[in-house]
C-alpha positions in Angstrom: -34.3 -50.4 -12.4 -35.6 -47.1 -13.8 -35.9 -45.6 -10.2 -32.0 -46.6 -9.5 -31.1 -45.2 -13.0 -33.0 -41.9 -12.2 -31.4 -41.7 -8.7 -27.8 -42.5 -10.3 -28.4 -39.7 -12.9 -29.5 -37.3 -10.0 -26.3 -38.1 -7.7 -24.0 -37.7 -11.1 -25.8 -34.4 -11.9 -25.5 -33.1 -8.3 -21.7 -34.3 -8.2 -21.0 -32.4 -11.5 -22.7 -29.2 -10.6 -20.9 -29.0 -7.2 -17.6 -29.8 -8.9 -18.3 -27.1 -11.4 -19.5 -24.5 -9.0 -17.0 -24.9 -6.1 -14.2 -23.3 -7.9 -14.6 -19.7 -8.8 -13.1 -18.1 -11.9 -10.3 -15.7 -12.0 -12.8 -12.8 -12.5 -15.1 -13.9 -9.8 -12.2 -14.0 -7.2 -11.0 -10.6 -8.4 -14.5 -9.1 -7.8 -14.6 -10.8 -4.3 -11.5 -9.0 -3.4 -12.9 -5.7 -4.8 -15.8 -6.1 -2.6 -13.7 -6.8 0.6 -11.6 -3.9 -0.2 -14.4 -1.5 -0.2 -15.6 -2.9 3.0 -12.1 -2.5 4.8 -11.3 1.3 4.1 -12.2 2.5 7.7 -9.4 0.9 9.7 -6.3 2.2 11.6 -5.6 5.9 10.9 -7.6 6.2 7.7 -10.5 8.3 9.0 -8.1 10.8 10.9 -6.1 11.0 7.6 -9.1 11.4 5.6 -10.4 14.3 7.8 -6.9 16.3 7.4 -7.3 15.7 3.5 -10.7 17.0 3.7 -9.9 20.0 5.6 -7.1 20.8 3.2 -9.2 20.2 -0.1 -12.1 21.9 1.6 -10.2 24.9 2.1 -10.1 25.5 -1.7 -13.9 24.8 -2.2 -16.4 27.6 -2.5 -19.5 25.2 -2.0 -22.3 26.8 -0.3 -25.1 24.2 -0.8 -24.1 21.6 2.0 -24.8 23.0 5.7 -22.7 20.1 7.1 -19.9 21.2 4.9 -20.2 24.8 5.8 -19.9 24.0 9.4 -17.0 21.8 8.7 -15.3 24.6 6.6 -16.1 27.4 9.2 -14.1 25.6 11.8 -11.3 24.0 9.7 -10.2 26.8 7.4 -8.3 28.7 10.1 -6.6 25.6 11.2 -5.5 24.7 7.6 -4.2 28.2 7.2 -2.1 27.8 10.4 -0.8 24.5 9.2 0.2 25.9 5.8 2.1 28.7 7.3 4.4 26.4 9.2 7.6 24.5 8.0 7.9 22.3 11.1 5.3 20.0 12.7 6.3 20.9 16.2 5.3 24.5 15.7 1.6 23.6 16.2 0.9 23.6 19.9 -1.3 20.8 21.7 -4.0 23.5 21.9 -4.1 23.7 18.1 -4.1 19.9 17.8 -7.0 19.8 20.4 -9.0 22.3 18.5 -8.5 20.0 15.3 -9.7 17.1 17.2 -12.8 18.7 18.3 -13.8 19.5 14.8 -12.9 15.9 13.9 -15.0 14.5 16.8 -18.0 16.3 15.6 -17.6 15.7 11.9 -16.5 12.0 11.8 -19.7 10.9 10.3 -19.5 13.5 7.5 -15.8 12.5 6.9 -16.9 8.7 6.7 -19.6 9.3 4.1 -18.0 12.0 2.1 -16.0 11.3 -1.3 -12.9 13.6 -1.1 -12.8 13.8 -4.9 -16.0 16.0 -4.8 -13.6 18.8 -3.7 -10.8 20.6 -5.3 -7.5 18.8 -5.7 -4.8 19.1 -2.9 -2.5 21.2 -5.3 -5.2 23.6 -5.7 -5.6 24.2 -1.9 -1.9 24.9 -1.9 -2.1 27.2 -4.7 -5.0 29.1 -3.3 -3.0 29.7 0.0 0.4 30.5 -1.7 -0.7 32.4 -4.9 -4.3 33.4 -4.1 -5.4 31.2 -7.2 -9.1 31.5 -7.8 -11.5 28.7 -8.4 -12.0 29.6 -12.1 -8.3 28.5 -12.5 -8.6 25.1 -10.6 -8.3 21.7 -12.4 -11.7 20.7 -13.9 -12.9 17.6 -15.7 -10.5 15.2 -17.0 -7.5 17.2 -16.1 -9.1 17.2 -12.5 -9.4 13.5 -12.6 -5.7 12.9 -13.9 -4.5 15.1 -11.2 -6.4 13.4 -8.5 -5.0 10.1 -9.9 -1.4 11.5 -9.6 -2.2 12.9 -6.0 -3.6 9.4 -4.7 -0.8 7.5 -6.3 1.9 9.8 -4.9 0.2 9.6 -1.3 0.0 5.9 -1.4 4.0 5.8 -1.8 4.5 8.4 0.8 2.2 6.4 3.3 4.2 3.3 2.7 7.5 5.4 3.1 6.1 7.0 6.2 6.7 5.8 9.8 3.5 7.5 11.0 0.9 6.9 8.2 1.4 3.1 7.4 -0.2 0.5 5.4 -3.9 1.2 6.3 -3.7 4.8 4.8 -1.6 3.4 1.8 -4.4 1.0 1.1 -6.9 3.8 1.2 -5.0 5.9 -1.3 -4.4 2.7 -3.5 -8.2 2.2 -3.6 -8.7 5.7 -4.5 -6.2 5.8 -7.3 -7.4 5.3 -11.1 -4.1 4.1 -12.4 -5.4 4.2 -16.0 -5.6 7.9 -15.9 -2.0 8.3 -15.6 0.1 8.7 -18.6 2.0 5.6 -19.9 5.6 6.2 -18.4 8.0 4.8 -15.8 5.9 6.5 -13.1 2.8 4.5 -14.1 4.6 1.2 -13.9 6.3 2.1 -10.6 3.0 3.2 -8.9 1.2 0.2 -10.2 3.9 -1.9 -8.6 3.6 -0.2 -5.2 -0.2 -0.9 -5.5 0.3 -4.4 -5.9 2.6 -4.5 -2.9 0.1 -2.7 -0.7 -2.7 -5.0 -1.9 -0.6 -8.0 -1.2 0.4 -6.8 2.2 -3.3 -6.5 3.2 -4.2 -10.1 1.7 -6.0 -8.9 -1.4 -4.1 -11.5 -3.5 -6.3 -11.2 -6.6 -6.1 -7.5 -6.7 -2.4 -7.7 -6.3 -2.0 -10.2 -9.0 -4.2 -8.2 -11.3 -1.8 -5.1 -10.8 1.4 -7.2 -11.5 -0.3 -8.9 -14.7 -1.3 -5.4 -16.1 2.2 -4.2 -15.5 3.8 -7.3 -17.3 1.5 -7.0 -20.0 2.5 -3.2 -20.2 6.0 -4.0 -20.1 5.7 -6.6 -23.0 4.1 -3.9 -25.1 6.5 -1.2 -24.2 10.0 -2.8 -24.6 11.9 0.5 -24.9 10.9 1.9 -21.7 13.7 3.5 -19.4 13.2 2.2 -16.0 16.4 3.1 -14.5 15.0 5.3 -11.9 12.7 2.6 -10.7 15.5 0.0 -10.4 17.7 2.6 -8.6 14.9 3.3 -6.1 14.5 -0.5 -5.4 18.3 -0.7 -5.0 18.6 -3.7 -7.2 22.0 -2.7 -8.6 23.4 -0.4 -11.3 22.0 -1.4 -14.8 21.7 0.2 -18.2 18.3 0.7 -19.7 17.9 -2.8 -21.2 19.0 -4.4 -17.9 16.7 -2.1 -15.7 13.6 -3.4 -18.0 14.6 -7.2 -17.2 15.2 -6.4 -13.6 11.8 -4.8 -13.3 10.1 -7.5 -15.1 11.6 -10.0 -12.6 10.3 -8.1 -9.7 6.8 -8.1 -11.1 7.1 -11.8 -11.9 8.2 -12.3 -8.2 5.3 -10.6 -6.5 2.7 -12.3 -8.8 4.3 -15.5 -8.1 3.9 -15.1 -4.5 0.3 -13.8 -4.9 -0.5 -17.0 -6.7 1.2 -19.1 -4.1 -0.9 -17.6 -1.3 -4.0 -18.6 -3.2 -5.9 -22.0 -2.8 -6.2 -23.3 -6.1 -3.9 -25.8 -7.7 -3.7 -23.9 -11.1 -2.6 -20.8 -9.2 0.4 -22.7 -7.7 1.3 -24.0 -11.1 1.2 -20.4 -12.3 3.3 -19.4 -9.2 6.0 -21.9 -10.3 6.2 -20.5 -13.9 6.7 -17.1 -12.4 9.4 -18.0 -10.2 11.3 -19.8 -12.9 11.1 -16.5 -15.0 12.4 -14.7 -11.9 15.5 -17.0 -11.5 16.2 -16.8 -15.4 16.1 -13.0 -15.4 18.1 -12.5 -12.1 20.7 -14.9 -13.4 21.2 -13.2 -16.5 21.7 -10.0 -14.5 23.9 -11.5 -11.8 21.3 -10.5 -9.0 22.0 -12.3 -5.9 19.8 -11.0 -2.9 17.1 -12.1 -0.4 14.2 -12.0 -2.8 16.4 -14.4 -5.2 17.3 -16.8 -2.3 13.6 -17.1 -1.3 12.5 -18.0 -4.7 15.5 -20.4 -5.2 14.6 -22.3 -2.0 11.0 -22.9 -3.0 11.7 -23.9 -6.7 14.5 -26.3 -5.3 12.3 -27.7 -2.5 9.5 -28.3 -5.1 11.9 -30.0 -7.5 13.7 -31.9 -4.8 17.2 -30.3 -5.3 17.9 -30.3 -1.7 21.6 -29.5 -1.9 20.9 -26.2 -3.8 18.2 -25.5 -1.3 20.6 -25.9 1.6 23.0 -23.5 -0.3 20.3 -20.8 -0.7 19.1 -21.3 2.9 22.7 -20.7 4.3 22.8 -17.6 2.3 19.4 -16.4 3.4 20.4 -17.1 7.0 23.1 -14.5 7.0 20.6 -11.7 6.0 19.9 -8.8 8.3 16.4 -9.0 7.3 15.9 -12.0 9.4 15.1 -12.2 13.1 16.5 -14.7 15.4 13.3 -16.6 15.1 13.6 -16.5 11.4 17.2 -18.0 11.4 15.9 -20.7 13.8 13.4 -21.8 11.4 16.0 -21.9 8.5 18.2 -24.1 10.6 15.1 -26.3 11.2 14.6 -26.4 7.4 18.2 -27.2 6.8 18.0 -30.1 9.3 15.1 -31.6 7.5 16.8 -31.4 4.1 19.9 -33.0 5.5 17.6 -36.0 6.6 16.4 -35.9 2.8 13.0 -34.8 4.1 12.1 -31.9 1.5 8.3 -32.5 2.0 8.4 -31.7 5.8 10.8 -28.6 5.0 8.4 -27.3 2.7 5.1 -28.0 4.5 6.2 -27.3 8.2 8.8 -24.7 7.8 9.5 -23.1 4.7 5.7 -22.4 3.9 4.4 -19.7 1.7 3.7 -17.3 4.7 7.4 -17.5 5.5 8.3 -16.8 2.0 5.9 -13.8 1.8 7.4 -12.4 4.9 11.0 -12.7 3.5 10.2 -11.2 0.1 7.9 -8.4 1.7 10.7 -7.3 4.2 13.1 -7.1 1.2 11.0 -4.5 -0.8 9.4 -2.8 2.2 13.0 -1.8 3.3 13.3 -0.5 -0.2 10.0 1.3 -0.7 10.4 3.2 2.7 13.7 4.7 1.5 12.2 6.0 -1.8 13.0 9.8 -2.1 9.3 11.1 -2.0 10.5 14.6 -3.0 12.0 13.3 -6.2 8.9 11.4 -6.9 6.6 14.4 -6.5 8.8 16.2 -9.1 8.6 13.2 -11.7 4.9 13.3 -11.1 5.0 16.8 -12.4 3.0 18.1 -9.4 2.9 22.0 -9.3 4.8 23.4 -6.5 6.4 19.9 -5.8 9.2 21.3 -3.5 7.0 23.4 -1.5 4.3 20.7 -0.9 7.1 18.2 0.1 8.0 20.5 2.7 4.5 20.5 4.2 4.0 16.9 4.1 5.4 16.2 7.6 3.1 18.9 9.1 0.0 17.1 7.5 1.4 13.7 8.8 1.8 14.9 12.3 -1.7 16.4 12.3 -3.1 12.7 11.5 -0.8 11.4 14.2 -2.0 13.8 16.7 -5.8 13.3 16.1 -5.2 9.7 16.0 -3.6 10.1 19.3 -6.5 12.0 20.8 -8.8 9.3 19.8 -6.8 6.9 22.0 -7.6 7.1 25.7 -4.1 6.2 26.9 -2.3 9.0 24.8 -5.2 11.5 25.5 -3.9 11.4 29.2 -0.5 12.4 28.1 -1.7 15.2 25.8 -4.1 16.3 28.5 -1.1 16.8 30.9 0.9 18.9 28.2 -2.2 20.9 27.7 -2.3 21.8 31.4 1.0 23.7 31.0 -0.7 25.9 28.2 -3.7 26.9 30.3 -6.3 26.0 32.9 -9.1 26.4 30.4 -7.9 23.8 28.0 -7.3 21.4 30.9 -10.7 21.7 32.2 -12.1 20.7 28.5 -9.7 17.7 28.4 -10.7 16.6 32.0 -14.2 16.2 30.7 -13.1 13.4 28.4 -10.6 11.5 30.2 -10.0 10.4 33.8 -6.5 11.0 35.1 
């Protein structure tokens, strides 16, 4: 009997331990995302992009202690000067880009291992070129850290809006941004919103949820904020100051809800439903009726078994230009299930959380990519904002060309173009690619 009780106690203790340990806390899951993020910042165009930024920031540096950096700077400064002299990306020749790629090919390990924030800020590089500003007048200490935060934040928006840089570069810039160094303002809330969206796009749902939770807490503590520029940028409608505040709150609840829906724990799904109900409450008050609202309505109605209302919202969604032909076929399939009074199949087999994420993401991405980055630069109070905005396409194109040279297929095309510019360059290219 004693042995039986002892074994029973052991099994019970094991069961309790496994039950307690199987579900991680919010903070543990957030930390898990942070670790995964740090391991993912070398994909896509990130290294070519970081290389171009290091060339620009290194141009302003007077560091003489690192032999590797001196070698890097010796070869890159001339290229930076040439880029900053131009107003149009196509003024750089294939030969210029090929020279840039050769520096990149030799220094990719240096680029990967170097923290760009060890160097002067981007603005100081521009100031050195345009005004001859000396290092004694560069941003330093806390002012430098705050300026870096502004630059990283702006560039994360630029990357999302860019057809050539994309989400990998946006993720890198988001990871580099210390939002807490930014002053409390509309801009801070807007950039935190974009960070949350970028993290969501890359599947870092706990990091994304954290951004939206911080934004909602910030909104709660700053009820007199004027957010009209943000709402205009997101094309949600023409609202006054109070209405803009409510609309931005709804958008933060929307994406926090989707983050939570993408998580595995039951408690997160319950929290998601609370967020979605707040979205519908705010949007009804403001008479906002768009794809994001319909996506939420459909999910909430399906969860609550309100099939007729879900069908009405599905019919509105079906007419959206954001949907592909395949999406519309799924909507029809979902309506078919509901007409048979089978909301469970509609929710589990068709209108699942991934489909909802796709609809909401398409809705917001189509707005973020149209953000006026020149105006955002000025609102960020970046020195020489207009002049810098004119150079961003030149720098974007440099990233694109270096990335192309790293790709065998596009290297063949570049080599043929180079042949028109001179036999010597053609011979160099022939050494790397068979054509």
